[in-house]
C-alpha positions in Angstrom: -17.4 -2.2 -15.1 -16.1 -5.2 -17.1 -12.6 -6.3 -16.3 -9.9 -6.2 -18.9 -8.2 -9.5 -19.7 -4.7 -8.1 -19.1 -3.2 -9.6 -15.9 -1.7 -7.4 -13.3 1.1 -9.3 -11.5 0.8 -8.4 -7.8 2.8 -9.1 -4.6 0.4 -9.2 -1.7 1.1 -8.6 2.0 -1.1 -8.7 5.1 -0.3 -6.6 8.2 -1.8 -7.3 11.6 -1.5 -4.3 13.9 -2.6 -4.6 17.6 -1.8 -3.2 21.0 -0.3 -5.8 23.3 0.6 -4.8 26.9 0.4 -1.1 26.0 2.8 -1.5 23.0 2.0 -1.4 19.3 2.8 -4.7 17.5 3.0 -5.0 13.7 3.3 -8.4 12.1 3.7 -8.8 8.4 2.6 -11.9 6.4 4.9 -12.5 4.6 7.7 -10.5 6.0 9.3 -7.7 3.9 12.3 -10.0 3.3 10.2 -12.9 2.2 8.1 -10.7 0.0 11.2 -9.2 -1.7 12.6 -12.7 -2.3 9.3 -13.8 -3.8 9.2 -10.8 -6.1 12.7 -11.5 -7.4 11.8 -15.1 -8.2 8.6 -14.2 -10.1 8.3 -14.4 -13.8 6.9 -12.1 -15.0 8.1 -9.5 -12.5 5.4 -8.0 -10.3 3.7 -4.7 -11.3 2.6 -3.6 -7.9 2.5 -4.4 -4.2 -0.9 -4.6 -2.5 -0.8 -4.3 1.2 -3.8 -4.8 3.5 -3.4 -3.4 7.0 -5.8 -4.8 9.7 -6.1 -2.9 13.0 -7.4 -5.2 15.7 -9.3 -3.3 18.4 -8.2 0.2 17.6 -5.8 2.2 15.5 -2.6 2.9 17.4 -1.1 6.4 17.4 1.7 5.2 15.2 -0.9 4.6 12.5 -3.0 7.7 12.8 -1.7 8.6 9.4 -4.2 6.0 8.0 -7.3 7.9 9.1 -8.4 11.1 10.8 -11.8 9.7 11.7 -12.1 9.4 15.5 -14.6 6.5 15.3 -12.4 4.5 13.0 -9.4 5.2 15.3 -11.4 3.9 18.3 -12.9 0.9 16.6 -10.0 -0.2 14.3 -10.7 -1.8 11.0 -8.5 -1.9 7.9 -6.8 0.1 5.2 -4.9 -0.7 2.0 -1.8 0.5 0.3 -1.3 -0.1 -3.5 2.1 0.9 -4.7 4.7 0.3 -7.3 7.4 -2.2 -6.5 9.9 0.6 -6.6 8.0 2.6 -4.0 7.5 -0.5 -1.8 11.2 -1.2 -1.8 11.9 2.4 -0.6 9.2 2.4 2.1 10.1 -1.1 3.3 13.7 -0.1 3.7 12.6 2.9 5.8 10.2 0.7 7.9 13.1 -1.6 8.8 14.9 1.4 10.4 11.8 2.6 12.2 11.5 1.8 16.0 9.0 -1.1 16.2 9.3 -1.6 12.4 5.8 0.0 12.0 4.5 0.7 8.6 4.3 4.2 7.2 2.6 6.1 4.4 3.7 5.3 0.9 3.3 8.7 -0.6 0.0 8.2 -2.3 -1.6 4.9 -3.3 -2.0 3.7 -6.8 -5.6 3.6 -8.1 -7.3 0.2 -8.4 -6.2 -1.0 -11.9 -8.8 -1.0 -14.7 -7.7 -4.7 -15.2 -9.1 -5.4 -11.7 -12.4 -3.5 -12.3 -11.2 0.0 -11.6 -12.7 2.3 -8.9 -14.4 5.7 -8.9 -13.9 6.5 -5.2 -12.3 9.9 -4.4 -8.9 8.5 -3.5 -8.6 6.4 -6.7 -9.9 9.3 -8.8 -7.3 11.6 -7.3 -4.6 9.0 -7.8 -5.5 8.5 -11.4 -5.4 12.2 -12.1 -2.0 12.4 -10.3 -0.6 9.6 -12.5 -2.0 11.1 -15.7 -0.5 14.5 -14.9 2.9 12.7 -14.1 2.7 10.8 -17.4 1.9 14.0 -19.3 4.9 15.8 -17.7 7.2 12.9 -18.6 6.1 12.7 -22.2 6.3 16.4 -23.1 9.0 17.2 -25.6 12.0 19.1 -24.2 13.5 22.1 -25.9 
């Protein structure tokens, strides 16, 4: 699929998750505070937050929400979260309150933007349909 020329302004964050001495350790690059400051200073303002989560070794129980596949849980790997800036601000505030400051689900990822080549995987297809239904509900005339 040919990429559109429109530019999506994105904040990006990398999360390293590992088990050290029997405890789950989550490290963010940049931290939520640094990312929020960067977003405020950007012109134009960001459209979305793209978070990559890397599980070194295995997926800790705190992150079982990322996969139900026992092989992936045992071997580790990675997952992504694409979310609106508004959603990221909400989930990052909750994460700051969570013991260990572990990441949590964001309530449904955004699909890969058409401007970045789009994606036809089941998750992106479902997310696109969810967003279209939401747009349709928000644009219906009210009586």
